[in-house]
C-alpha positions in Angstrom: 14.9 -2.6 42.8 16.2 -3.5 39.3 13.7 -6.4 39.1 10.9 -4.0 39.9 12.1 -1.5 37.2 12.4 -4.3 34.7 8.9 -5.5 35.5 7.5 -2.0 35.0 9.4 -1.6 31.7 8.1 -4.9 30.4 4.5 -4.0 31.4 4.8 -0.6 29.7 6.3 -2.1 26.6 3.4 -4.6 26.5 0.7 -2.0 26.6 2.4 0.5 24.3 3.2 -2.2 21.8 -0.4 -3.6 21.9 -1.9 -0.1 21.6 0.4 0.7 18.6 -0.5 -2.6 16.9 -4.3 -1.9 17.3 -3.9 1.7 16.0 -2.0 0.5 13.0 -4.4 -2.2 12.2 -7.4 0.2 12.5 -5.6 2.5 10.1 -5.2 -0.4 7.6 -8.8 -1.5 7.9 -10.0 2.1 7.5 -7.9 2.5 4.3 -9.4 -0.7 2.8 -12.9 0.0 4.1 -12.8 3.6 2.9 -11.8 2.6 -0.7 -14.4 -0.2 -0.7 -17.2 2.1 0.6 -16.3 4.7 -2.1 -16.5 2.1 -4.9 -19.7 0.5 -3.6 -21.6 3.7 -2.8 -20.3 5.9 -5.7 -19.4 3.4 -8.5 -20.6 5.6 -11.3 -18.8 8.8 -10.0 -15.5 6.8 -9.4 -15.7 5.2 -12.9 -16.5 8.6 -14.5 -13.5 10.3 -12.7 -11.2 7.5 -13.9 -12.5 7.7 -17.5 -12.1 11.5 -17.6 -8.5 11.1 -16.4 -7.8 8.8 -19.4 -9.9 10.9 -21.8 -7.5 13.8 -21.5 -5.1 11.9 -23.7 -7.6 9.5 -25.3 -10.4 11.4 -27.1 -12.0 8.2 -28.3 -13.5 8.0 -24.8 -15.4 11.3 -25.3 -18.8 11.5 -26.9 -18.3 13.0 -30.4 -21.8 14.5 -30.3 -21.6 16.2 -26.8 -18.7 18.4 -26.1 -16.7 17.4 -23.0 -19.0 14.5 -22.2 -17.9 10.9 -21.9 -19.2 8.0 -23.9 -21.8 6.3 -21.7 -19.9 3.5 -19.9 -23.0 1.4 -19.6 -23.2 1.0 -23.4 -19.6 0.0 -24.1 -17.9 -1.0 -20.8 -18.4 -4.7 -20.0 -18.8 -6.0 -16.4 -15.5 -7.9 -16.8 -13.6 -4.7 -17.6 -15.3 -2.8 -14.8 -14.4 -5.5 -12.3 -10.8 -5.5 -13.5 -10.6 -1.7 -13.2 -11.9 -1.8 -9.6 -9.5 -4.7 -8.8 -6.5 -2.8 -10.2 -7.6 0.3 -8.3 -7.4 -1.7 -5.0 -3.8 -3.0 -5.6 -2.0 0.0 -4.1 -4.5 0.0 -1.2 -3.9 -3.7 -0.6 -0.1 -3.1 -0.7 -0.3 -0.3 1.8 -2.7 -2.3 4.0 -0.4 -5.3 4.0 2.5 -3.1 5.1 0.4 -1.7 7.9 -0.6 -5.3 8.9 3.0 -6.3 9.1 3.8 -3.1 11.1 1.0 -4.0 13.6 2.4 -7.6 13.8 5.9 -6.1 14.6 4.4 -4.0 17.5 2.3 -7.0 18.7 5.5 -9.1 19.0 7.2 -6.2 20.9 4.3 -6.2 23.3 4.9 -9.9 23.9 8.6 -9.3 24.7 10.0 -10.1 21.3 12.6 -7.5 20.5 15.9 -8.7 19.0 14.5 -11.8 17.3 15.4 -12.8 13.8 11.8 -12.9 12.6 11.1 -9.4 13.9 14.2 -8.1 12.0 12.9 -9.9 8.8 9.5 -8.3 9.3 11.0 -4.8 9.6 12.9 -5.5 6.4 9.8 -6.5 4.6 7.9 -3.4 5.7 10.8 -1.3 4.4 10.8 -3.1 1.0 7.0 -2.6 0.7 7.5 1.1 1.4 10.1 1.3 -1.4 8.1 -0.5 -4.0 4.6 0.9 -3.2 5.0 4.2 -5.0 5.7 2.3 -8.2 2.3 0.6 -7.9 0.3 3.8 -8.8 1.8 4.4 -12.3 1.8 0.7 -13.0 -1.9 0.5 -12.1 -2.7 3.4 -14.3 -0.9 1.7 -17.3 -2.7 -1.5 -16.6 -6.1 0.2 -16.3 -5.5 1.9 -19.7 -4.8 -1.6 -21.2 -7.9 -2.9 -19.5 -10.1 -0.2 -21.0 -8.8 -1.2 -24.4 -10.4 -4.6 -24.2 -13.8 -3.1 -25.0 -12.6 -0.5 -27.5 -12.6 -1.3 -31.2 -9.2 -2.0 -33.0 -7.4 1.2 -33.8 -8.9 3.1 -30.9 -7.2 1.2 -28.1 -5.3 2.9 -25.3 -1.7 2.6 -24.2 -0.7 5.3 -21.6 2.5 4.6 -19.9 2.6 6.5 -16.6 5.8 7.4 -14.7 6.5 10.0 -12.1 7.6 10.6 -8.5 5.7 12.9 -6.2 7.0 14.3 -2.9 4.8 11.8 -1.0 6.3 8.9 -3.1 9.8 10.2 -2.4 9.0 10.3 1.3 7.7 6.7 1.2 10.9 5.5 -0.5 13.1 7.3 2.0 11.1 5.8 4.8 11.5 2.4 3.3 15.2 2.8 2.9 15.6 3.9 6.6 13.5 0.9 7.8 15.7 -1.5 5.8 18.9 0.2 7.2 17.4 -0.1 10.7 16.7 -3.8 10.2 20.3 -4.3 9.1 21.6 -2.4 12.2 19.3 -4.6 14.3 20.6 -7.8 12.7 24.3 -6.7 13.3 23.6 -5.6 16.8 21.9 -9.0 17.5 25.0 -10.8 16.2 27.3 -8.8 18.4 25.0 -9.3 21.4 24.9 -13.0 20.8 28.7 -13.2 20.5 29.2 -11.2 23.7 26.7 -13.4 25.7 28.8 -16.5 24.7 31.9 -15.0 26.3 30.2 -14.1 29.5 
């Protein structure tokens, strides 16, 4: 009877773990694909929105002859700077997608019967650390994008905007990361205790 129950439990864990891995990977692919689609299909609008955000504190990006209008990016923004801005915009997305990929890998290993393994515990720790540091990526990217825009601006008009802040969603991500790290520590300690007990039996 217990063998049959164990078999059913393993089969259920296999399918649930596999489904969770697929869903998480689809979510990661959607996040990357959505950002890529936005930049490819609406490059001008995305660039204008970003420039307007910087123009609030940097009036040198505004057209002096047209009130509230931006300088035409086509006339002063080089392809190199545009490419760097897009690349920097993708960094937080890539970080989030990497965390989702690792999460999917964790569930995939669970579906194959890997539960209390050292590499699964390390994987969970990495996901937690990524959740903790990912909120810092957004203000860092904004600062670097401002410096990137300065490449094409004349001396004396260059931008340095240092961004810092913590939103409620960022706080949630940090707390989630801390909990995942703590859970991985508990898993590691439980594994050590389980291994020690199995040696005495």
